[in-house]
C-alpha positions as CSV (number, residue, x, y, z in Angstrom):
1,X,13.3,6.6,14.9
2,X,10.8,4.9,12.9
3,X,9.2,2.0,14.9
4,X,9.1,-1.4,13.0
5,X,5.8,-3.2,14.3
6,X,6.1,-6.4,12.2
7,X,8.5,-8.4,9.9
8,X,7.5,-10.8,7.2
9,X,10.6,-12.6,6.4
10,X,9.5,-14.2,3.1
11,X,7.0,-11.9,1.3
12,X,6.9,-13.2,-2.3
13,X,3.8,-11.3,-3.7
14,X,4.6,-7.9,-2.2
15,X,7.7,-7.1,-4.4
16,X,7.0,-9.3,-7.7
17,X,10.1,-10.5,-9.2
18,X,12.6,-10.3,-6.1
19,X,13.1,-12.3,-3.1
20,X,11.7,-9.8,-0.5
21,X,10.8,-9.1,3.0
22,X,8.0,-6.9,4.4
23,X,8.1,-4.6,7.3
24,X,5.1,-3.0,8.9
25,X,5.0,0.5,10.5
26,X,2.5,1.7,12.9
27,X,-0.2,4.2,12.5
28,X,-2.3,5.7,9.8
29,X,-4.1,8.9,8.9
30,X,-7.2,6.9,7.3
31,X,-9.7,5.0,9.1
32,X,-11.1,2.8,6.3
33,X,-13.7,0.7,7.9
34,X,-12.8,-2.6,6.1
35,X,-9.0,-2.4,7.0
36,X,-7.8,-5.6,8.4
37,X,-4.8,-4.0,10.2
38,X,-6.9,-2.5,13.2
39,X,-4.4,-2.8,15.8
40,X,-1.4,-1.5,13.6
41,X,-3.7,1.6,12.8
42,X,-5.6,2.2,15.9
43,X,-3.3,1.4,18.7
44,X,0.2,0.8,17.5
45,X,1.6,1.5,20.8
46,X,0.1,-1.9,22.0
47,X,2.5,-3.8,19.7
48,X,5.8,-4.7,20.3
49,X,8.4,-2.6,18.4
50,X,11.4,-4.3,16.8
51,X,14.8,-2.8,17.7
52,X,16.6,-1.4,14.9
53,X,19.7,-3.2,15.4
54,X,17.6,-6.4,15.1
55,X,16.5,-5.4,11.9
56,X,19.9,-4.2,10.7
57,X,21.3,-7.5,11.9
58,X,18.5,-9.5,10.1
59,X,19.3,-7.6,6.8
60,X,23.0,-8.5,7.1
61,X,22.4,-12.0,7.9
62,X,20.3,-12.2,4.6
63,X,23.2,-10.8,2.4
64,X,23.5,-12.7,-1.1
65,X,20.0,-14.0,-0.8
66,X,17.7,-11.0,0.2
67,X,16.9,-8.3,-2.8
68,X,14.3,-6.2,-1.7
69,X,12.2,-4.9,1.3
70,X,8.9,-3.6,1.2
71,X,7.9,-0.9,3.6
72,X,4.2,-1.1,4.4
73,X,1.8,-0.2,7.2
74,X,-0.2,1.6,8.2
75,X,0.9,4.6,6.2
76,X,4.8,4.6,6.1
77,X,5.0,8.1,5.0
78,X,3.7,9.4,8.6
79,X,7.0,8.5,9.8
80,X,9.4,11.6,9.8
81,X,12.4,9.5,10.0
82,X,11.5,7.0,7.2
83,X,14.2,8.5,4.9
84,X,16.8,7.0,7.4
85,X,15.2,3.8,7.2
86,X,15.3,3.7,3.6
87,X,19.1,4.6,3.7
88,X,19.7,1.6,5.9
89,X,18.2,-0.6,3.7
90,X,19.8,1.0,0.4
91,X,23.1,1.0,2.1
92,X,23.1,-2.7,1.7
93,X,22.2,-2.7,-1.9
94,X,18.6,-3.8,-1.5
95,X,15.6,-2.5,-3.3
96,X,13.2,-0.6,-1.6
97,X,9.4,-0.7,-2.3
98,X,6.9,1.6,-0.6
99,X,3.2,1.0,0.1
100,X,1.4,4.3,0.6
101,X,-2.2,5.7,0.7
102,X,-1.1,8.8,-1.3
103,X,-1.7,11.5,1.2
104,X,1.8,12.7,1.4
105,X,3.0,13.6,-2.0
106,X,5.7,15.9,-0.9
107,X,7.5,13.2,1.3
108,X,6.9,10.6,-1.3
109,X,8.5,13.0,-3.9
110,X,11.5,13.8,-1.7
111,X,12.3,10.1,-1.2
112,X,12.1,9.3,-5.0
113,X,14.1,12.3,-5.8
114,X,16.9,11.0,-3.5
115,X,16.9,7.6,-5.1
116,X,15.8,5.9,-2.0
117,X,12.7,4.2,-3.6
118,X,12.6,1.5,-6.4
119,X,8.9,0.8,-6.6
120,X,5.8,2.3,-5.2
121,X,2.3,0.6,-4.6
122,X,-0.6,3.2,-4.0
123,X,-3.8,2.2,-2.6
124,X,-6.4,4.3,-4.6
125,X,-9.3,4.0,-2.0
126,X,-12.3,5.5,-4.0
127,X,-13.2,7.9,-6.7
128,X,-11.7,11.3,-5.4
129,X,-15.2,12.6,-4.7
130,X,-15.8,9.8,-2.4
131,X,-12.7,9.8,-0.4
132,X,-13.9,11.2,2.8
133,X,-16.8,8.9,2.7
134,X,-14.7,5.6,2.2
135,X,-11.7,6.5,4.4
136,X,-13.9,8.2,7.1
137,X,-11.2,10.8,7.2
138,X,-10.5,14.4,6.4
139,X,-8.7,13.9,3.0
140,X,-7.1,16.4,0.6
141,X,-8.3,15.4,-2.8
142,X,-5.3,17.5,-4.5
143,X,-2.8,15.3,-2.5
144,X,-4.0,12.2,-3.5
145,X,-4.1,13.3,-7.3
146,X,-0.6,14.7,-6.9
147,X,0.6,11.2,-5.5
148,X,-0.8,9.7,-8.5
149,X,1.0,12.0,-10.9
150,X,4.3,11.6,-8.9
151,X,4.2,7.9,-9.2
152,X,3.2,7.8,-12.7
153,X,5.8,10.2,-14.0
154,X,8.8,8.9,-11.6
155,X,10.2,6.5,-14.0
156,X,9.9,3.6,-11.4
157,X,7.9,0.4,-11.4
158,X,4.5,1.1,-9.8
159,X,1.2,-0.3,-9.2
160,X,-2.3,1.1,-8.2
161,X,-4.4,-0.9,-6.0
162,X,-8.1,-0.8,-4.9
163,X,-9.8,-3.0,-2.6
164,X,-13.5,-3.8,-3.4
165,X,-16.0,-3.9,-0.8
166,X,-19.8,-4.7,-1.1
167,X,-21.8,-1.7,-0.1
168,X,-18.8,0.5,-0.1
169,X,-16.7,0.2,-3.3
170,X,-18.0,-1.5,-6.4
171,X,-18.4,-1.5,-10.1
172,X,-19.3,2.2,-10.6
173,X,-16.4,3.4,-8.5
174,X,-13.9,1.1,-10.4
175,X,-14.9,2.7,-13.5
176,X,-14.3,6.1,-12.2
177,X,-11.0,5.0,-10.5
178,X,-9.9,3.6,-14.1
179,X,-10.8,6.7,-15.7
180,X,-8.6,8.6,-13.1
181,X,-5.6,6.2,-13.7
182,X,-6.2,5.6,-17.4
183,X,-3.0,4.3,-19.0
184,X,-1.3,3.4,-15.7
185,X,1.1,0.4,-15.8
186,X,-0.7,-1.9,-13.2
187,X,-3.8,-1.9,-11.5
188,X,-4.5,-4.6,-8.9
189,X,-8.2,-5.3,-7.7
190,X,-7.9,-6.6,-4.2
191,X,-10.6,-8.8,-2.3
192,X,-12.0,-7.4,0.9
193,X,-11.0,-9.5,3.9
194,X,-13.3,-9.8,7.0
195,X,-10.2,-10.4,9.1
196,X,-9.9,-8.1,12.2
197,X,-11.6,-4.9,10.4
198,X,-11.5,-1.5,12.1
199,X,-15.2,-1.3,12.0
200,X,-16.4,-4.7,13.6
201,X,-19.6,-4.4,11.6
202,X,-17.4,-5.6,8.5
203,X,-17.1,-8.9,10.0
204,X,-20.6,-9.7,8.6
205,X,-20.0,-8.3,5.1
206,X,-19.9,-11.1,2.6
207,X,-16.9,-10.4,0.0
208,X,-17.7,-10.4,-3.5
209,X,-17.8,-13.7,-5.2
210,X,-14.8,-14.5,-7.7
211,X,-17.1,-14.4,-10.5
212,X,-17.9,-10.8,-9.6
213,X,-14.3,-9.8,-9.2
214,X,-13.4,-11.3,-12.7
215,X,-16.2,-9.4,-14.2
216,X,-14.6,-5.9,-12.6
217,X,-11.1,-6.8,-13.9
218,X,-12.4,-7.4,-17.4
219,X,-14.3,-4.3,-17.1
220,X,-11.3,-2.0,-16.4
221,X,-8.7,-4.0,-18.3
222,X,-9.0,-1.7,-21.2
223,X,-7.7,1.2,-19.2
224,X,-4.5,-0.3,-18.0
225,X,-1.2,-2.1,-19.2
226,X,-2.0,-5.0,-16.7
227,X,-4.7,-5.7,-14.4
228,X,-4.3,-8.2,-11.4
229,X,-6.4,-9.8,-8.8
230,X,-5.3,-10.3,-5.2
231,X,-7.1,-12.1,-2.2
232,X,-9.4,-14.5,-3.9
């Protein structure tokens, strides 16, 4: 069964418009050097696993108050039993949001097709041509492109997100990403955090100033229905 490695009981920013909780699943197939969930990605076995019956009890105890659960990671779609977890949540008349890196389009499409997902947030790490460099992983570009298409045509609320990192992901990358995603509902620019990165060298990287991120947001705003900024 899916191993839950963390629970944020009140996560107001993760599922906008709904009272939500967020759970974190261990493991990821990417190695983005700036990722601040290093333990969750690199050594999930070192983190305590929440018993499923505890999680179910938590959901049942919040009936009438909790409206949604966000499933995050790591990369949740790595988990073969994710469908079971989604059904546990949906059986309690709660909405499900999935955060994904977009590398498993078939699994994402199956969950959406079975009406087990109500909202999707996908991290678009870089322009397609730079994915291997930015994620430090072997990435099938066609899978990323396919996930983008699935999300855009599913008829669900969705958001694409890009983390900007000095020296790695900047203005030129955002322009390419915006062209790739042109016409999407919502795009969120996320500030890089120096907290516990996978590559310890990124402890020394100074995040962009708010003025620089505001400039980036203004630059890509014509491409999207809405542009948000997170983490500043």
